[in-house]
N, C-alpha and C positions, 0 to 999 in steps of 0.2 A: 127908164127904171120904174118899177112898180112902186106905188105908194105904200108905206108901211101900214099894216093893219094892227088892231089892238093885240098886244103881246108879241108882235113880230117887229123887230127893229134891226137895222144895220148897226155895225159898231166897228171898232178897230180891227177885230179879228175876222169880221164878216162885213166888208165895206159895201157890198152890193146886195140887192134883192133880185130874185129870179122866180118865175112861176114853177111850181112843182109839176113835173111831167105827168104825174099820176092824177092828182086832184086839182091842179091849177092854183092852189093857194100860194101866196108869196112866201118864200123862205130865204133866210139870210144865206149869202154866198160869199166865199172868199177863197184865196189861193192856198191857204195854209192847212185848213182843217176841212173835214168832209162836209159836203152840203147834203142836208137831209130834211125831211118834212116831219114836223111835229104831229100833224093831224093824221095822215094816212100811213106814216112810217116808211115812206119811200127812201131808199138808199141808206137805211140805218146800218146795214152791214158794209157800207162803203164799196159795194160791188164784189167783195170777197166772199167765197162760199163758206158756209158754216163748218166749224171743226167737226169731223165725223164722230159720231157716238161710238162707244165701245162695240165691237162687232160681236163678241161672244156673249151669249145669253146670260151667263153668270156674272160677267163684268157689268152688264147693264143692270142686273138685279142689285149688285153691290152699289152702283151709282144711284139707283133709285132709293135704296135704303138711306144713303147719306143725304140725298136731297130732301126726302120726307122728314128726316130728323132735323135738318137745318130749318125747314119751315116751321116745325112744331116749336123748336127752341126759340126761333125768332118771334113767333106769336106770343110765347110765354114771357119773354124778356121785354117785349114791347108793352104788354099789358101790366106786368109787375117787374119793373127794373131791379128791384131788390131781391127777387127770388133767384138766388144763385146756387140752390141746392144741387148736389150731384145726383143724389137718389140711389136707389138700390140697383138699377141696371149696371152701373159701373162695378159694384161689388160682385154682381152675378157674372159680368164679363171677366173679371180677374179670376173668379173661381173656376169658370169654364176653361180659361186659358191655362190656369195652373193644372187642371185635370188633364188637358191635352198634353202639356209638357211632361207631367208625371207618367201618363200612359205611354208616351214615346220612350221615356227612360226605361220603364219596365219592359216594354217590347224589345228594346235593344238588349237589355240584360237577359231576357228569356231566350232570344235568338242566339246570343253569345254562348249561353250555357248549353243550348242544343248543339251548336257548332263544335263545342269542345268534346262532345260525345261521339263525333264522327271519326271514322278510322282514317289514318294516313293523310294523303294529300287532300282528301275532301275537307278535312278540318281547316287546312290553310286556305283553300278556295273559299269556303263559307265565311271564314273570318275576314278574308280580304274583301269580299263583296260587302259584308256588313260594315267594315271600316270605310269603304268608299261611299256607301250610302250615308253614314253618319257625317262624314266630311262634307258631302254635297248638300245635305238637308239641314244640318244643325244651324241654328241662328248664331251669327257671329257679331261681336260688338262693332259698332260704327267706328270707322277710322277714316280720316281725311287723307287724300293722297299727298304726295310730295309737291304737287303743283301749288298748293296753298302755302303761304308764308306765315310763320308765327310772328306776331307783332309784340315785340318785347317792351315792357314798360319803360326801360331806360332809353329806347329808341323813339317811342311815341308816347311820352308821358301825358300830353294833353288829351289824346284819344282815350287812354285808359282812365283819366280823370273824368271824362265825359261819360264813359260807360259806368264807372263807379257811381257817379251822381244819379244817372238814370236808374240804375239798379236799386239805389236807396229810395228813390221816389216811387218806383213800382212796388217795392217791398220784397225784393229777392236778394239773394247773395250774389256777389259779383262773379261772373264766369271765371273759371280757372284759367282760361286761355282765350285770346283773341287772334283770329287769323284773317287774312285777306286772300282773295283769288280773283280770277277773271270771269266768274259766273255772274249771270244777271239775276242775283238772288241775295237774300240775307236770311240766315237761319241760326237757330240754337240747337245743338245736338249733344248727346251724351257719348263721349268717346271712351273706348276701351272697356275692360272688365270693371274698372273702378267707376265708370259712368261719370267721367269728369266733364262738367258743363263747358262747352266751347261755343263761342260766338263767331260765326263766319260772316264776313262782310264781302260781298261781291262788288268790286270797285266800279264796274260799268253801271250797276243800279245806283250805287252811292253817288256817282258823278252825275247821273241823270236827274237826281232829286234835288229839291231845294232843302236848305238846312232844316226847316221845320218838318218837312216830310221825312228827312233822315231820322229825326227824333222819333217820329211816329212809328216808323218801321222798326227801329231799335227797341222802342218801348213795347211793341207788340211781341217781338221775339223774346225779350227778357221776361215778359209777362207769362210765358209758358213755363218758366222755372218756379213759379210761385206754388207753394204747397207741395204735396206729394203726388200730384197728378202725373208728373213726369215719370216717376218710378213705376207707378201703376200702369202707365202707358207702355213701358218697356215689357212688362209681363204679358200684356195683351198682344203687343207686337210680336213677341217670341212665339206665342201660340198661333197667331195668324201666319207667321213665316213658315212654321212647320206644316200647317194644313195646306197652305198654298204650294209648298214644295212637293208634298205628297200627291196633290191633285195634278200638278204639272207633269209628274212622272206617269201617273195613271191615265190622265186625259190631257195630252199636250195641246193647249188651246191654239197655238200658232200652226199646228200641223193639220188642222181640220181641212185645209184646202187640198192637201196632198194625200191624206189618208181618210177617205170618206167613210162615214159610218155605214152607208148603204152601198158598199163596194160590191161589184158582181162576183168577186172572188170569195168563195164560201169561208175559207180558213181565215182570211183577213177580216171578214165580216164578224165571225165568231170572236176573234181576238179583240177587235174594237168594242164590240158589244160587252164582252166580259170586263174589259178595262173600265169602261164607263160605268158599268154596274157596280164595280168595286169602288170607284171614285165617288159615287153619289153620297155615301155617308160622310165622307170628308168634306165634300162640297156643302152638304147641309150644315155640318158643324161650322164651317167657315162663314156661311151666311148668317147663322145664328149668332156667332161671335160678333160679326159686324153689326148686327141689329142691336145687340145688347150694349155695344160700346159706342154706337153712332151718336146717341143723344149727348153723352158726356164729351165726346170729341168736338162736336159742334158747339156745345156750350163753352168749352175751353177756348175755342177760337174767338167766339163773340166776346168773352170776358177779357181775352188778351187785347182785342180791339178797344174795349172800354178802358183798360189800364193805360194803353197808349194814348187814347184821347185825353185822359186826365193829365198827362205830362206834356203833350204836344199841342193840344187844342183840336176842336172839332174840324175846322177848315183844313188844317194840315193832315188830319187823319183821312178825311174824304179824298183829298188830293193824292195822298199816298196810295190809297186803295185804287183810285182811278188810274194810277201809274202802272198797275199790274194788268190792267185791261188791255186787250189787243196785243199785237206783237211787241216783242222787246224793243223799246224805243231807242233809236240812235244807232242800231247796228248797221243799217245801210249807210248812214252818213259817216260812221266811223270807218267802214270799209272803203268808202270813196276817199276819205281823208288819207288813209294809209297808202292808197295807190297813188295819191298825189305827192307822197313823201312828207305829209304833215303828221302832226301828233294826233292819233285817233282818239285820245282821251278828250281832246277839246271838242270833238263832235258831240259827245255825251253832255258836256257842260253847256253847249250852245243850243240845246233843244228849246223850242218855244214852250212856254207854260200853257197847259191846256185850259181853255176858258170853260165857264160853267156849261155852256151849250154842248161842247164836245164831251164833257163828263157825263151829261145827261144822255147823249147818244150812246156812249159806251155802256152806261147802265142799262139802257133798253136792249142793247145788243147782248149784254150778259144775261138778261132775262130770257131773250129769245133762244140763245144758243147754250145756256147753262154754263157760262164760264166759271171756272174754279181756279184759284191760285195753286191748288194742289189737290190730290185725291182725298185728303182728309178735311179740306176747307169747305165751308158753306159757299153757296153761290155768291159771287162777289157783289151782285146788286143787292142781295139781302144784307150783307155786311155794311154796305154804304147806307142802306135805308135805316138800319138800327142805329148807326152812329148819328145820323141826322135826326132821328126820332128822340134820341136821348137828350140829356141836359147839355145845352150849349156851353162849351168851355173855350175861353179866350186863350189864344196862343201865348205862351210866356215870352217875355222879352229875351232875345238871344244876345249874348255878349259878343260883339264883333271881334274883339281881341281874341277871345277863346276860339271862335270859329276860324279866324285867320290862322291861328297856331295849329289847329287840327288840319286845316287845308294844306299847310306847309308840310306836315307830317305825311299826309296822304299823297302829296306830290312825290315824296321819296319812294313810297311803295308802288306808285304808278310807273315810275321810271324802272323799278325792278321788274315789274310784271309786263312791261310793254312788249317784249319779244313774245311772251305767251299770248297776249291779246292779239297780236298780229297773226300768229299761227292760227288762233281760233277763228279770226275773221277770214282767213284764206280758205277755211273749211266750210264757211257758211254757204 
């Protein structure tokens, strides 16, 4: 065995040391977590290829806009933590999105008026095509499918009490509805035309996290409900939805492999070129709207992390963010448990806790590959860095009796959703 050098030590999670195949330095080695080198970066990716970047040029431009905004906001909040101003770009984004929505409404009204002037069957055909386009392109309110189950307060009073308490600490109103499903996710969304706040808890992710990490994720999601940012985001989302739908019709991104711009067939070439020429103004508006809104969206994500840190503690927030790095944890183990006839939920609960060295590897991998928890989120390594750079918050004491009661309630919902989870695992 190699002798430990300064800053490199074996431990419970890495009981041995081995030479790095690339630079020869001793690196901690163990059977549970990935072995990698701090110095040269050997095996940081664990041997898995990087996730492919968006293939289409405009998707890459959109991602670049988000990443640059995330970097700017990170630098500003790191230098001046109290500078939480939204600024004029959000107002400009709302104004542009409102203009897009109004323009589409006026265009539909104008086309409908023109269609009514047509004679006979042409009128019905034009109105039918217009109605189809409106149904296909118009933004619709978010709705969860029937696979998610509504958690009623009388069935899970302790979970609702926990959510109420967290909402009070974050400074937001309690969500109108709490739901559970089998997704590896937690989210807050506005449902229906009335924009009812709904908290969605994915039981696989909930089961894979420690209690303090669950508080951190719940605090982050509830933090998005603070202020009127959510309603402004809905206006911007509606404008982006319309622009994206129009450009998808004029320039189908997924069809580029089958319908080449430089096709040898003259008619097809002219048609493709004309479609893309007409699509360019809408693409430009979409990118402009993304650029105006990117800074505010990244700021909201960072501030939601900060609010979650205040209620769950720095260590729990870092561990929770590290939990979304890499593939969804526990899916392979849960699938194996299901095939053995065992409870797949136990596989998520039995996951080993990631040590600090594994968290550091995943942060480096996030920086190399540009990992995001979602299209609108900053790079995960920047989120972790900002939490670490901020004021250290000690985790609050967790009431064992309360968490035991919440766990009992969650066991009920896991029994209800076990058939769905097993169906999902069979499709993995």
